PDB file of N, CA, C and O in Angstrom, chain B, residues numbered from 101:
ATOM      1  N   MET B 101       0.187  31.006 -10.198  1.00  0.00           N
ATOM      2  CA  MET B 101      -0.971  30.319 -10.746  1.00  0.00           C
ATOM      3  C   MET B 101      -0.545  29.096 -11.556  1.00  0.00           C
ATOM      4  O   MET B 101      -1.202  28.055 -11.520  1.00  0.00           O
ATOM      5  N   THR B 102       0.547  29.234 -12.275  1.00  0.00           N
ATOM      6  CA  THR B 102       1.035  28.122 -13.089  1.00  0.00           C
ATOM      7  C   THR B 102       1.475  26.953 -12.207  1.00  0.00           C
ATOM      8  O   THR B 102       1.219  25.793 -12.529  1.00  0.00           O
ATOM      9  N   PHE B 103       2.144  27.269 -11.082  1.00  0.00           N
ATOM     10  CA  PHE B 103       2.588  26.205 -10.181  1.00  0.00           C
ATOM     11  C   PHE B 103       1.403  25.445  -9.592  1.00  0.00           C
ATOM     12  O   PHE B 103       1.466  24.225  -9.441  1.00  0.00           O
ATOM     13  N   ILE B 104       0.340  26.143  -9.264  1.00  0.00           N
ATOM     14  CA  ILE B 104      -0.851  25.490  -8.705  1.00  0.00           C
ATOM     15  C   ILE B 104      -1.453  24.532  -9.723  1.00  0.00           C
ATOM     16  O   ILE B 104      -1.862  23.429  -9.361  1.00  0.00           O
ATOM     17  N   PHE B 105      -1.515  24.931 -10.982  1.00  0.00           N
ATOM     18  CA  PHE B 105      -2.046  24.056 -12.031  1.00  0.00           C
ATOM     19  C   PHE B 105      -1.154  22.832 -12.228  1.00  0.00           C
ATOM     20  O   PHE B 105      -1.646  21.710 -12.347  1.00  0.00           O
ATOM     21  N   ILE B 106       0.159  23.054 -12.260  1.00  0.00           N
ATOM     22  CA  ILE B 106       1.097  21.934 -12.431  1.00  0.00           C
ATOM     23  C   ILE B 106       1.001  20.978 -11.246  1.00  0.00           C
ATOM     24  O   ILE B 106       0.980  19.762 -11.437  1.00  0.00           O
ATOM     25  N   ALA B 107       0.943  21.507 -10.030  1.00  0.00           N
ATOM     26  CA  ALA B 107       0.827  20.664  -8.840  1.00  0.00           C
ATOM     27  C   ALA B 107      -0.477  19.874  -8.859  1.00  0.00           C
ATOM     28  O   ALA B 107      -0.487  18.706  -8.471  1.00  0.00           O
ATOM     29  N   PHE B 108      -1.577  20.484  -9.302  1.00  0.00           N
ATOM     30  CA  PHE B 108      -2.861  19.796  -9.370  1.00  0.00           C
ATOM     31  C   PHE B 108      -2.828  18.654 -10.385  1.00  0.00           C
ATOM     32  O   PHE B 108      -3.349  17.571 -10.118  1.00  0.00           O
ATOM     33  N   VAL B 109      -2.220  18.891 -11.543  1.00  0.00           N
ATOM     34  CA  VAL B 109      -2.116  17.850 -12.570  1.00  0.00           C
ATOM     35  C   VAL B 109      -1.247  16.697 -12.074  1.00  0.00           C
ATOM     36  O   VAL B 109      -1.589  15.530 -12.265  1.00  0.00           O
ATOM     37  N   PHE B 110      -0.123  17.028 -11.437  1.00  0.00           N
ATOM     38  CA  PHE B 110       0.722  15.974 -10.878  1.00  0.00           C
ATOM     39  C   PHE B 110      -0.016  15.220  -9.768  1.00  0.00           C
ATOM     40  O   PHE B 110       0.145  14.007  -9.633  1.00  0.00           O
ATOM     41  N   GLY B 111      -0.816  15.924  -8.978  1.00  0.00           N
ATOM     42  CA  GLY B 111      -1.604  15.267  -7.942  1.00  0.00           C
ATOM     43  C   GLY B 111      -2.607  14.289  -8.526  1.00  0.00           C
ATOM     44  O   GLY B 111      -2.768  13.183  -8.012  1.00  0.00           O
ATOM     45  N   LEU B 112      -3.283  14.689  -9.598  1.00  0.00           N
ATOM     46  CA  LEU B 112      -4.228  13.780 -10.258  1.00  0.00           C
ATOM     47  C   LEU B 112      -3.526  12.556 -10.837  1.00  0.00           C
ATOM     48  O   LEU B 112      -4.006  11.432 -10.693  1.00  0.00           O
ATOM     49  N   ALA B 113      -2.390  12.780 -11.492  1.00  0.00           N
ATOM     50  CA  ALA B 113      -1.647  11.664 -12.086  1.00  0.00           C
ATOM     51  C   ALA B 113      -1.126  10.724 -11.011  1.00  0.00           C
ATOM     52  O   ALA B 113      -1.202   9.504 -11.156  1.00  0.00           O
ATOM     53  N   THR B 114      -0.598  11.289  -9.935  1.00  0.00           N
ATOM     54  CA  THR B 114      -0.080  10.464  -8.843  1.00  0.00           C
ATOM     55  C   THR B 114      -1.206   9.685  -8.175  1.00  0.00           C
ATOM     56  O   THR B 114      -1.035   8.513  -7.839  1.00  0.00           O
ATOM     57  N   GLY B 115      -2.348  10.323  -7.979  1.00  0.00           N
ATOM     58  CA  GLY B 115      -3.499   9.645  -7.394  1.00  0.00           C
ATOM     59  C   GLY B 115      -4.000   8.508  -8.260  1.00  0.00           C
ATOM     60  O   GLY B 115      -4.373   7.450  -7.753  1.00  0.00           O
ATOM     61  N   ALA B 116      -4.009   8.726  -9.580  1.00  0.00           N
ATOM     62  CA  ALA B 116      -4.456   7.679 -10.500  1.00  0.00           C
ATOM     63  C   ALA B 116      -3.511   6.481 -10.476  1.00  0.00           C
ATOM     64  O   ALA B 116      -3.958   5.334 -10.485  1.00  0.00           O
ATOM     65  N   ILE B 117      -2.217   6.744 -10.445  1.00  0.00           N
ATOM     66  CA  ILE B 117      -1.239   5.646 -10.394  1.00  0.00           C
ATOM     67  C   ILE B 117      -1.378   4.887  -9.077  1.00  0.00           C
ATOM     68  O   ILE B 117      -1.362   3.656  -9.064  1.00  0.00           O
ATOM     69  N   GLY B 118      -1.514   5.614  -7.974  1.00  0.00           N
ATOM     70  CA  GLY B 118      -1.684   4.968  -6.673  1.00  0.00           C
ATOM     71  C   GLY B 118      -2.946   4.131  -6.615  1.00  0.00           C
ATOM     72  O   GLY B 118      -2.945   3.050  -6.026  1.00  0.00           O
ATOM     73  N   ARG B 119      -4.027   4.618  -7.221  1.00  0.00           N
ATOM     74  CA  ARG B 119      -5.291   3.865  -7.245  1.00  0.00           C
ATOM     75  C   ARG B 119      -5.166   2.603  -8.090  1.00  0.00           C
ATOM     76  O   ARG B 119      -5.712   1.560  -7.730  1.00  0.00           O
ATOM     77  N   MET B 120      -4.451   2.689  -9.214  1.00  0.00           N
ATOM     78  CA  MET B 120      -4.244   1.503 -10.057  1.00  0.00           C
ATOM     79  C   MET B 120      -3.458   0.425  -9.323  1.00  0.00           C
ATOM     80  O   MET B 120      -3.616  -0.764  -9.600  1.00  0.00           O
ATOM     81  N   LYS B 121      -2.617   0.841  -8.393  1.00  0.00           N
ATOM     82  CA  LYS B 121      -1.821  -0.116  -7.640  1.00  0.00           C
ATOM     83  C   LYS B 121      -2.536  -0.603  -6.388  1.00  0.00           C
ATOM     84  O   LYS B 121      -1.962  -1.359  -5.604  1.00  0.00           O
ATOM     85  N   GLY B 122      -3.791  -0.176  -6.188  1.00  0.00           N
ATOM     86  CA  GLY B 122      -4.605  -0.701  -5.101  1.00  0.00           C
ATOM     87  C   GLY B 122      -4.563   0.118  -3.827  1.00  0.00           C
ATOM     88  O   GLY B 122      -5.020  -0.348  -2.784  1.00  0.00           O
ATOM     89  N   SER B 123      -4.032   1.316  -3.884  1.00  0.00           N
ATOM     90  CA  SER B 123      -3.945   2.154  -2.698  1.00  0.00           C
ATOM     91  C   SER B 123      -4.980   3.268  -2.769  1.00  0.00           C
ATOM     92  O   SER B 123      -5.808   3.292  -3.680  1.00  0.00           O
ATOM     93  N   SER B 124      -4.939   4.175  -1.827  1.00  0.00           N
ATOM     94  CA  SER B 124      -5.913   5.262  -1.739  1.00  0.00           C
ATOM     95  C   SER B 124      -5.598   6.369  -2.750  1.00  0.00           C
ATOM     96  O   SER B 124      -4.471   6.861  -2.812  1.00  0.00           O
ATOM     97  N   PHE B 125      -6.604   6.755  -3.539  1.00  0.00           N
ATOM     98  CA  PHE B 125      -6.429   7.849  -4.491  1.00  0.00           C
ATOM     99  C   PHE B 125      -6.153   9.153  -3.761  1.00  0.00           C
ATOM    100  O   PHE B 125      -5.263   9.908  -4.151  1.00  0.00           O
ATOM    101  N   PHE B 126      -6.914   9.421  -2.700  1.00  0.00           N
ATOM    102  CA  PHE B 126      -6.812  10.699  -2.005  1.00  0.00           C
ATOM    103  C   PHE B 126      -5.438  10.899  -1.368  1.00  0.00           C
ATOM    104  O   PHE B 126      -4.883  11.995  -1.439  1.00  0.00           O
ATOM    105  N   ILE B 127      -4.884   9.864  -0.749  1.00  0.00           N
ATOM    106  CA  ILE B 127      -3.562   9.987  -0.122  1.00  0.00           C
ATOM    107  C   ILE B 127      -2.499  10.239  -1.174  1.00  0.00           C
ATOM    108  O   ILE B 127      -1.645  11.108  -0.998  1.00  0.00           O
ATOM    109  N   TRP B 128      -2.543   9.482  -2.276  1.00  0.00           N
ATOM    110  CA  TRP B 128      -1.551   9.692  -3.336  1.00  0.00           C
ATOM    111  C   TRP B 128      -1.755  11.026  -4.038  1.00  0.00           C
ATOM    112  O   TRP B 128      -0.792  11.629  -4.512  1.00  0.00           O
ATOM    113  N   PHE B 129      -3.012  11.500  -4.112  1.00  0.00           N
ATOM    114  CA  PHE B 129      -3.264  12.827  -4.668  1.00  0.00           C
ATOM    115  C   PHE B 129      -2.575  13.894  -3.822  1.00  0.00           C
ATOM    116  O   PHE B 129      -1.951  14.809  -4.359  1.00  0.00           O
ATOM    117  N   LEU B 130      -2.687  13.777  -2.505  1.00  0.00           N
ATOM    118  CA  LEU B 130      -2.035  14.741  -1.617  1.00  0.00           C
ATOM    119  C   LEU B 130      -0.511  14.677  -1.726  1.00  0.00           C
ATOM    120  O   LEU B 130       0.159  15.710  -1.687  1.00  0.00           O
ATOM    121  N   VAL B 131       0.034  13.476  -1.860  1.00  0.00           N
ATOM    122  CA  VAL B 131       1.485  13.333  -2.021  1.00  0.00           C
ATOM    123  C   VAL B 131       1.924  13.990  -3.327  1.00  0.00           C
ATOM    124  O   VAL B 131       2.914  14.722  -3.350  1.00  0.00           O
ATOM    125  N   GLY B 132       1.199  13.735  -4.408  1.00  0.00           N
ATOM    126  CA  GLY B 132       1.538  14.331  -5.692  1.00  0.00           C
ATOM    127  C   GLY B 132       1.337  15.829  -5.713  1.00  0.00           C
ATOM    128  O   GLY B 132       2.057  16.541  -6.413  1.00  0.00           O
ATOM    129  N   LEU B 133       0.382  16.315  -4.966  1.00  0.00           N
ATOM    130  CA  LEU B 133       0.129  17.755  -4.882  1.00  0.00           C
ATOM    131  C   LEU B 133       1.238  18.454  -4.102  1.00  0.00           C
ATOM    132  O   LEU B 133       1.683  19.533  -4.493  1.00  0.00           O
ATOM    133  N   ALA B 134       1.686  17.854  -3.012  1.00  0.00           N
ATOM    134  CA  ALA B 134       2.721  18.458  -2.178  1.00  0.00           C
ATOM    135  C   ALA B 134       4.115  18.328  -2.792  1.00  0.00           C
ATOM    136  O   ALA B 134       4.939  19.235  -2.672  1.00  0.00           O
ATOM    137  N   LEU B 135       4.374  17.194  -3.448  1.00  0.00           N
ATOM    138  CA  LEU B 135       5.689  16.930  -4.044  1.00  0.00           C
ATOM    139  C   LEU B 135       5.513  16.545  -5.514  1.00  0.00           C
ATOM    140  O   LEU B 135       5.572  15.362  -5.849  1.00  0.00           O
ATOM    141  N   PRO B 136       5.295  17.532  -6.401  1.00  0.00           N
ATOM    142  CA  PRO B 136       4.909  17.212  -7.782  1.00  0.00           C
ATOM    143  C   PRO B 136       5.817  16.231  -8.515  1.00  0.00           C
ATOM    144  O   PRO B 136       5.303  15.278  -9.100  1.00  0.00           O
ATOM    145  N   GLY B 137       7.106  16.407  -8.518  1.00  0.00           N
ATOM    146  CA  GLY B 137       7.980  15.495  -9.259  1.00  0.00           C
ATOM    147  C   GLY B 137       8.281  14.229  -8.507  1.00  0.00           C
ATOM    148  O   GLY B 137       8.277  13.139  -9.078  1.00  0.00           O
ATOM    149  N   ILE B 138       8.541  14.369  -7.228  1.00  0.00           N
ATOM    150  CA  ILE B 138       8.935  13.230  -6.401  1.00  0.00           C
ATOM    151  C   ILE B 138       7.750  12.314  -6.119  1.00  0.00           C
ATOM    152  O   ILE B 138       7.915  11.096  -6.041  1.00  0.00           O
ATOM    153  N   GLY B 139       6.554  12.887  -5.965  1.00  0.00           N
ATOM    154  CA  GLY B 139       5.368  12.098  -5.647  1.00  0.00           C
ATOM    155  C   GLY B 139       5.001  11.107  -6.728  1.00  0.00           C
ATOM    156  O   GLY B 139       4.665   9.960  -6.435  1.00  0.00           O
ATOM    157  N   ILE B 140       5.064  11.541  -7.986  1.00  0.00           N
ATOM    158  CA  ILE B 140       4.717  10.631  -9.088  1.00  0.00           C
ATOM    159  C   ILE B 140       5.774   9.532  -9.224  1.00  0.00           C
ATOM    160  O   ILE B 140       5.453   8.395  -9.569  1.00  0.00           O
ATOM    161  N   PHE B 141       7.026   9.876  -8.952  1.00  0.00           N
ATOM    162  CA  PHE B 141       8.094   8.881  -8.994  1.00  0.00           C
ATOM    163  C   PHE B 141       7.897   7.846  -7.886  1.00  0.00           C
ATOM    164  O   PHE B 141       8.105   6.652  -8.103  1.00  0.00           O
ATOM    165  N   ALA B 142       7.492   8.308  -6.691  1.00  0.00           N
ATOM    166  CA  ALA B 142       7.239   7.389  -5.575  1.00  0.00           C
ATOM    167  C   ALA B 142       6.053   6.483  -5.873  1.00  0.00           C
ATOM    168  O   ALA B 142       6.075   5.302  -5.525  1.00  0.00           O
ATOM    169  N   ALA B 143       5.020   7.022  -6.512  1.00  0.00           N
ATOM    170  CA  ALA B 143       3.850   6.206  -6.856  1.00  0.00           C
ATOM    171  C   ALA B 143       4.214   5.135  -7.877  1.00  0.00           C
ATOM    172  O   ALA B 143       3.693   4.021  -7.824  1.00  0.00           O
ATOM    173  N   LEU B 144       5.101   5.468  -8.799  1.00  0.00           N
ATOM    174  CA  LEU B 144       5.526   4.472  -9.786  1.00  0.00           C
ATOM    175  C   LEU B 144       6.326   3.345  -9.140  1.00  0.00           C
ATOM    176  O   LEU B 144       6.249   2.198  -9.580  1.00  0.00           O
ATOM    177  N   LEU B 145       7.091   3.663  -8.106  1.00  0.00           N
ATOM    178  CA  LEU B 145       7.900   2.646  -7.435  1.00  0.00           C
ATOM    179  C   LEU B 145       7.140   1.889  -6.348  1.00  0.00           C
ATOM    180  O   LEU B 145       7.639   0.886  -5.838  1.00  0.00           O
ATOM    181  N   TYR B 146       5.948   2.349  -5.986  1.00  0.00           N
ATOM    182  CA  TYR B 146       5.157   1.712  -4.931  1.00  0.00           C
ATOM    183  C   TYR B 146       4.718   0.318  -5.371  1.00  0.00           C
ATOM    184  O   TYR B 146       4.454   0.087  -6.551  1.00  0.00           O
ATOM    185  N   ARG B 147       4.643  -0.602  -4.423  1.00  0.00           N
ATOM    186  CA  ARG B 147       4.286  -1.987  -4.742  1.00  0.00           C
ATOM    187  C   ARG B 147       2.786  -2.118  -5.015  1.00  0.00           C
ATOM    188  O   ARG B 147       1.989  -1.280  -4.592  1.00  0.00           O
ATOM    189  N   TYR B 148       2.425  -3.163  -5.716  1.00  0.00           N
ATOM    190  CA  TYR B 148       1.019  -3.469  -5.964  1.00  0.00           C
ATOM    191  C   TYR B 148       0.433  -4.135  -4.729  1.00  0.00           C
ATOM    192  O   TYR B 148       0.987  -5.118  -4.236  1.00  0.00           O
ATOM    193  N   GLU B 149      -0.683  -3.611  -4.222  1.00  0.00           N
ATOM    194  CA  GLU B 149      -1.310  -4.167  -3.031  1.00  0.00           C
ATOM    195  C   GLU B 149      -1.848  -5.578  -3.282  1.00  0.00           C
ATOM    196  O   GLU B 149      -1.776  -6.425  -2.391  1.00  0.00           O
ATOM    197  N   GLN B 150      -2.377  -5.845  -4.459  1.00  0.00           N
ATOM    198  CA  GLN B 150      -2.998  -7.145  -4.712  1.00  0.00           C
ATOM    199  C   GLN B 150      -1.957  -8.255  -4.899  1.00  0.00           C
ATOM    200  O   GLN B 150      -2.323  -9.429  -4.963  1.00  0.00           O
ATOM    201  N   ASP B 151      -0.675  -7.908  -4.987  1.00  0.00           N
ATOM    202  CA  ASP B 151       0.371  -8.919  -5.132  1.00  0.00           C
ATOM    203  C   ASP B 151       0.886  -9.435  -3.791  1.00  0.00           C
ATOM    204  O   ASP B 151       1.719 -10.341  -3.762  1.00  0.00           O
ATOM    205  N   ASP B 152       0.405  -8.875  -2.678  1.00  0.00           N
ATOM    206  CA  ASP B 152       0.853  -9.310  -1.363  1.00  0.00           C
ATOM    207  C   ASP B 152       0.368 -10.726  -1.076  1.00  0.00           C
ATOM    208  O   ASP B 152      -0.799 -11.040  -1.313  1.00  0.00           O
ATOM    209  N   PRO B 153       1.253 -11.586  -0.566  1.00  0.00           N
ATOM    210  CA  PRO B 153       0.793 -12.922  -0.171  1.00  0.00           C
ATOM    211  C   PRO B 153      -0.126 -12.823   1.039  1.00  0.00           C
ATOM    212  O   PRO B 153       0.006 -11.914   1.859  1.00  0.00           O
ATOM    213  N   LEU B 154      -1.050 -13.758   1.141  1.00  0.00           N
ATOM    214  CA  LEU B 154      -2.040 -13.749   2.217  1.00  0.00           C
ATOM    215  C   LEU B 154      -1.831 -14.942   3.134  1.00  0.00           C
ATOM    216  O   LEU B 154      -1.214 -15.938   2.758  1.00  0.00           O
ATOM    217  N   ARG B 155      -2.361 -14.818   4.347  1.00  0.00           N
ATOM    218  CA  ARG B 155      -2.353 -15.944   5.287  1.00  0.00           C
ATOM    219  C   ARG B 155      -3.630 -15.878   6.117  1.00  0.00           C
ATOM    220  O   ARG B 155      -4.333 -14.868   6.125  1.00  0.00           O
ATOM    221  N   GLN B 156      -3.912 -16.961   6.804  1.00  0.00           N
ATOM    222  CA  GLN B 156      -5.133 -17.064   7.587  1.00  0.00           C
ATOM    223  C   GLN B 156      -4.812 -16.912   9.072  1.00  0.00           C
ATOM    224  O   GLN B 156      -3.819 -17.452   9.559  1.00  0.00           O
ATOM    225  N   CYS B 157      -5.652 -16.181   9.777  1.00  0.00           N
ATOM    226  CA  CYS B 157      -5.494 -16.025  11.224  1.00  0.00           C
ATOM    227  C   CYS B 157      -5.766 -17.374  11.885  1.00  0.00           C
ATOM    228  O   CYS B 157      -6.780 -18.007  11.590  1.00  0.00           O
ATOM    229  N   PRO B 158      -4.875 -17.828  12.775  1.00  0.00           N
ATOM    230  CA  PRO B 158      -5.093 -19.131  13.416  1.00  0.00           C
ATOM    231  C   PRO B 158      -6.268 -19.149  14.396  1.00  0.00           C
ATOM    232  O   PRO B 158      -6.777 -20.223  14.717  1.00  0.00           O
ATOM    233  N   GLU B 159      -6.708 -17.987  14.875  1.00  0.00           N
ATOM    234  CA  GLU B 159      -7.788 -17.957  15.860  1.00  0.00           C
ATOM    235  C   GLU B 159      -9.169 -17.815  15.233  1.00  0.00           C
ATOM    236  O   GLU B 159     -10.094 -18.531  15.617  1.00  0.00           O
ATOM    237  N   CYS B 160      -9.326 -16.898  14.265  1.00  0.00           N
ATOM    238  CA  CYS B 160     -10.664 -16.664  13.719  1.00  0.00           C
ATOM    239  C   CYS B 160     -10.798 -17.059  12.249  1.00  0.00           C
ATOM    240  O   CYS B 160     -11.912 -17.123  11.731  1.00  0.00           O
ATOM    241  N   GLY B 161      -9.679 -17.325  11.570  1.00  0.00           N
ATOM    242  CA  GLY B 161      -9.739 -17.746  10.178  1.00  0.00           C
ATOM    243  C   GLY B 161      -9.818 -16.607   9.179  1.00  0.00           C
ATOM    244  O   GLY B 161      -9.981 -16.856   7.985  1.00  0.00           O
ATOM    245  N   ASN B 162      -9.708 -15.369   9.627  1.00  0.00           N
ATOM    246  CA  ASN B 162      -9.737 -14.212   8.743  1.00  0.00           C
ATOM    247  C   ASN B 162      -8.499 -14.214   7.847  1.00  0.00           C
ATOM    248  O   ASN B 162      -7.395 -14.481   8.322  1.00  0.00           O
ATOM    249  N   VAL B 163      -8.669 -13.921   6.570  1.00  0.00           N
ATOM    250  CA  VAL B 163      -7.557 -13.869   5.634  1.00  0.00           C
ATOM    251  C   VAL B 163      -6.994 -12.454   5.645  1.00  0.00           C
ATOM    252  O   VAL B 163      -7.708 -11.491   5.367  1.00  0.00           O
ATOM    253  N   VAL B 164      -5.695 -12.334   5.972  1.00  0.00           N
ATOM    254  CA  VAL B 164      -5.021 -11.050   6.082  1.00  0.00           C
ATOM    255  C   VAL B 164      -3.726 -11.086   5.276  1.00  0.00           C
ATOM    256  O   VAL B 164      -3.197 -12.166   5.012  1.00  0.00           O
ATOM    257  N   PRO B 165      -3.204  -9.914   4.879  1.00  0.00           N
ATOM    258  CA  PRO B 165      -1.889  -9.891   4.227  1.00  0.00           C
ATOM    259  C   PRO B 165      -0.812 -10.430   5.161  1.00  0.00           C
ATOM    260  O   PRO B 165      -0.928 -10.317   6.381  1.00  0.00           O
ATOM    261  N   ILE B 166       0.212 -11.002   4.598  1.00  0.00           N
ATOM    262  CA  ILE B 166       1.265 -11.616   5.391  1.00  0.00           C
ATOM    263  C   ILE B 166       2.034 -10.577   6.206  1.00  0.00           C
ATOM    264  O   ILE B 166       2.673 -10.930   7.197  1.00  0.00           O
ATOM    265  N   SER B 167       1.987  -9.315   5.812  1.00  0.00           N
ATOM    266  CA  SER B 167       2.715  -8.265   6.521  1.00  0.00           C
ATOM    267  C   SER B 167       1.985  -7.763   7.762  1.00  0.00           C
ATOM    268  O   SER B 167       2.578  -7.040   8.562  1.00  0.00           O
ATOM    269  N   ASP B 168       0.712  -8.124   7.945  1.00  0.00           N
ATOM    270  CA  ASP B 168      -0.031  -7.686   9.127  1.00  0.00           C
ATOM    271  C   ASP B 168       0.497  -8.396  10.376  1.00  0.00           C
ATOM    272  O   ASP B 168       0.792  -9.591  10.347  1.00  0.00           O
ATOM    273  N   GLN B 169       0.610  -7.644  11.466  1.00  0.00           N
ATOM    274  CA  GLN B 169       1.085  -8.212  12.719  1.00  0.00           C
ATOM    275  C   GLN B 169      -0.049  -8.529  13.672  1.00  0.00           C
ATOM    276  O   GLN B 169       0.121  -9.312  14.606  1.00  0.00           O
ATOM    277  N   VAL B 170      -1.227  -7.913  13.437  1.00  0.00           N
ATOM    278  CA  VAL B 170      -2.392  -8.128  14.289  1.00  0.00           C
ATOM    279  C   VAL B 170      -3.594  -8.377  13.385  1.00  0.00           C
ATOM    280  O   VAL B 170      -3.781  -7.678  12.389  1.00  0.00           O
ATOM    281  N   CYS B 171      -4.405  -9.369  13.731  1.00  0.00           N
ATOM    282  CA  CYS B 171      -5.625  -9.651  12.981  1.00  0.00           C
ATOM    283  C   CYS B 171      -6.609  -8.511  13.208  1.00  0.00           C
ATOM    284  O   CYS B 171      -6.859  -8.127  14.350  1.00  0.00           O
ATOM    285  N   MET B 172      -7.165  -7.972  12.138  1.00  0.00           N
ATOM    286  CA  MET B 172      -8.079  -6.845  12.254  1.00  0.00           C
ATOM    287  C   MET B 172      -9.457  -7.270  12.757  1.00  0.00           C
ATOM    288  O   MET B 172     -10.235  -6.424  13.200  1.00  0.00           O
ATOM    289  N   ARG B 173      -9.768  -8.542  12.699  1.00  0.00           N
ATOM    290  CA  ARG B 173     -11.074  -9.012  13.165  1.00  0.00           C
ATOM    291  C   ARG B 173     -11.069  -9.344  14.656  1.00  0.00           C
ATOM    292  O   ARG B 173     -11.925  -8.864  15.398  1.00  0.00           O
ATOM    293  N   CYS B 174     -10.114 -10.158  15.099  1.00  0.00           N
ATOM    294  CA  CYS B 174     -10.138 -10.615  16.491  1.00  0.00           C
ATOM    295  C   CYS B 174      -9.035 -10.005  17.359  1.00  0.00           C
ATOM    296  O   CYS B 174      -9.088 -10.133  18.582  1.00  0.00           O
ATOM    297  N   GLY B 175      -8.052  -9.354  16.770  1.00  0.00           N
ATOM    298  CA  GLY B 175      -6.987  -8.712  17.537  1.00  0.00           C
ATOM    299  C   GLY B 175      -5.867  -9.638  17.963  1.00  0.00           C
ATOM    300  O   GLY B 175      -5.042  -9.264  18.796  1.00  0.00           O
ATOM    301  N   ALA B 176      -5.822 -10.840  17.408  1.00  0.00           N
ATOM    302  CA  ALA B 176      -4.787 -11.800  17.789  1.00  0.00           C
ATOM    303  C   ALA B 176      -3.437 -11.382  17.199  1.00  0.00           C
ATOM    304  O   ALA B 176      -3.366 -10.866  16.084  1.00  0.00           O
ATOM    305  N   ASP B 177      -2.373 -11.613  17.968  1.00  0.00           N
ATOM    306  CA  ASP B 177      -1.025 -11.358  17.464  1.00  0.00           C
ATOM    307  C   ASP B 177      -0.671 -12.429  16.442  1.00  0.00           C
ATOM    308  O   ASP B 177      -0.839 -13.623  16.690  1.00  0.00           O
ATOM    309  N   LEU B 178      -0.181 -11.987  15.297  1.00  0.00           N
ATOM    310  CA  LEU B 178       0.209 -12.911  14.238  1.00  0.00           C
ATOM    311  C   LEU B 178       1.727 -12.927  14.140  1.00  0.00           C
ATOM    312  O   LEU B 178       2.357 -11.879  14.001  1.00  0.00           O
ATOM    313  N   HIS B 179       2.300 -14.097  14.210  1.00  0.00           N
ATOM    314  CA  HIS B 179       3.741 -14.233  14.099  1.00  0.00           C
ATOM    315  C   HIS B 179       4.099 -14.450  12.640  1.00  0.00           C
ATOM    316  O   HIS B 179       3.379 -15.123  11.903  1.00  0.00           O
ATOM    317  N   PHE B 180       5.229 -13.869  12.230  1.00  0.00           N
ATOM    318  CA  PHE B 180       5.649 -14.006  10.841  1.00  0.00           C
ATOM    319  C   PHE B 180       5.991 -15.464  10.583  1.00  0.00           C
ATOM    320  O   PHE B 180       6.754 -16.063  11.340  1.00  0.00           O
ATOM    321  N   PRO B 181       5.429 -16.048   9.509  1.00  0.00           N
ATOM    322  CA  PRO B 181       5.693 -17.466   9.240  1.00  0.00           C
ATOM    323  C   PRO B 181       7.156 -17.699   8.856  1.00  0.00           C
ATOM    324  O   PRO B 181       7.766 -16.897   8.149  1.00  0.00           O
ATOM    325  N   GLU B 182       7.692 -18.800   9.334  1.00  0.00           N
ATOM    326  CA  GLU B 182       9.065 -19.145   8.997  1.00  0.00           C
ATOM    327  C   GLU B 182       9.132 -19.757   7.612  1.00  0.00           C
ATOM    328  O   GLU B 182       8.142 -20.292   7.111  1.00  0.00           O
ATOM    329  N   ALA B 183      10.302 -19.678   6.995  1.00  0.00           N
ATOM    330  CA  ALA B 183      10.494 -20.221   5.655  1.00  0.00           C
ATOM    331  C   ALA B 183      10.326 -21.747   5.678  1.00  0.00           C
ATOM    332  O   ALA B 183      10.646 -22.393   6.675  1.00  0.00           O
ATOM    333  N   ALA B 184       9.830 -22.310   4.589  1.00  0.00           N
ATOM    334  CA  ALA B 184       9.554 -23.739   4.518  1.00  0.00           C
ATOM    335  C   ALA B 184      10.831 -24.570   4.550  1.00  0.00           C
ATOM    336  O   ALA B 184      10.827 -25.676   5.089  1.00  0.00           O
ATOM    337  N   GLY B 185      11.912 -24.068   3.992  1.00  0.00           N
ATOM    338  CA  GLY B 185      13.159 -24.818   3.923  1.00  0.00           C
ATOM    339  C   GLY B 185      14.085 -24.510   5.076  1.00  0.00           C
ATOM    340  O   GLY B 185      15.298 -24.665   4.939  1.00  0.00           O
ATOM    341  N   ASN B 186      13.560 -24.081   6.199  1.00  0.00           N
ATOM    342  CA  ASN B 186      14.370 -23.645   7.326  1.00  0.00           C
ATOM    343  C   ASN B 186      14.410 -24.712   8.414  1.00  0.00           C
ATOM    344  O   ASN B 186      14.296 -24.383   9.595  1.00  0.00           O
ATOM    345  N   ALA B 187      14.570 -25.980   8.045  1.00  0.00           N
ATOM    346  CA  ALA B 187      14.576 -27.071   9.016  1.00  0.00           C
ATOM    347  C   ALA B 187      15.973 -27.237   9.612  1.00  0.00           C
ATOM    348  O   ALA B 187      16.977 -27.126   8.909  1.00  0.00           O
ATOM    349  N   LEU B 188      16.020 -27.502  10.908  1.00  0.00           N
ATOM    350  CA  LEU B 188      17.308 -27.684  11.580  1.00  0.00           C
ATOM    351  C   LEU B 188      17.603 -29.126  11.793  1.00  0.00           C
ATOM    352  O   LEU B 188      18.648 -29.467  12.346  1.00  0.00           O
TER     353      LEU B 188
END
């Protein structure tokens, strides 16, 4: 019974941290519930979603994170942009 309570508390804490970083509360809650110590540590090391650089789809103009490979609106393949100082 004690382990279930501890796992639930860690799940809530992990979910709250994941939500603050812009991710899903429910997914991080499950991670924290399944892996009480490791889950909260992983949530603390997880990146902030709102800090991701954005780019515009060349076909439809939808703004997507730079890490997306396919536009979610039109399905166009997005190529990773090359560095600005990469001139030959």
